C-alpha angles and dihedrals in degrees: 000000000000116000116237118263128211130233113247136178109281123227125214125194131181109215110206111231093199096234093138092254115127116245091202092053094046090051095048094046088064096050115112134130130339080034125058137188114234109198091173091058087051093055090050092051090050094048093049090078149331103309112159092179131078126267132202119198118193130173125212117207116239114276136170091004094309115128124240106277143185121232116199126202119196123192116235137173096299108022134307135312134198100249097180148350112211126187114225094222115013120071095246143336125259119239091257094047091048091049094047091056091047092049092049087051092051091047101046104030119003099052097042090048093051088065087077089073091242095118146341124241125236119185124171125226124275093221124062137180136193089273090062090063105023138047115242095263095050092044091052090050091054092050094050092052095045097046095048099037126097100246093210095059101035114204096339098110112085094239094046088045091054091050091047091051088050090055093046093051092046092049089053097046091051096044091238116216091210112120121210087251090056092050092051094051091048093050094047104034101036106022098032097230117163110265096239092052092046092052092050091053092048089052090052090046093053093044093050093047092053090043093053095044090051089049090053093049091050090057094052 
C-alpha cells in the first residue's frame, strides 16, 4: 500500500542552455491574454533593492475563483526561477491556487518558450512523501515513532522519547531535507496527529537540528 503524499508548493526554474538565445525575450514572446507583461512592476522591484540580475514580472487574470495574481521571475546564476506568486486582492494563495497558476504559466508560456532552445524548464512535483525529504533509514525511524507513540502526549513517554531521539539523530546524520513545516504537515495530514502536538514536535526537531549542527561545527 502506498503511503499518502501531501500537496506542496511547486518550484519552477528556467535553466539557461547558453545557445545565445535570450531567456527574457523567449518568455515575453509567448505572453498574451490571459497573461500580461508588467514592465512598471519590474521597475519597482529593481528599485526596491540592489538587484544586479534581471527580473520578469507577469500578471495572470483571475480564473476558476483564483484572484488576479503577479508572478515574478528573478535571474540567478544559471537561469531564472519563479520567486513568488502574489494575489492582488486576497491575503495569500493556497497551495492549490499557487500551483494552479504556476502550472498555467508552464503550459501557456514556459514550455512553449523553451522550444526556442534558450532554456529548459524544471518543475518540482506538487505531491511529496517522506522519501522526498528523508533517506529510507530516517523515514523508517519517523514512522516507527509516529505509529507507536501516544499522539496526545507526543514524545513524553520514555519509549516514545527514545524512538523520537533515534529519528532526530538519524535526520541529523543524513542531513535531512525535511523542514519543520514539512514535518508538521506530514504528522497532521498523513499520521493524524493533533495540530498542537505536531507543532511542538516540529519546534523540537528544529531546535535539535540547530543544536547538533552547532556542536558539529564546534568540533571541527
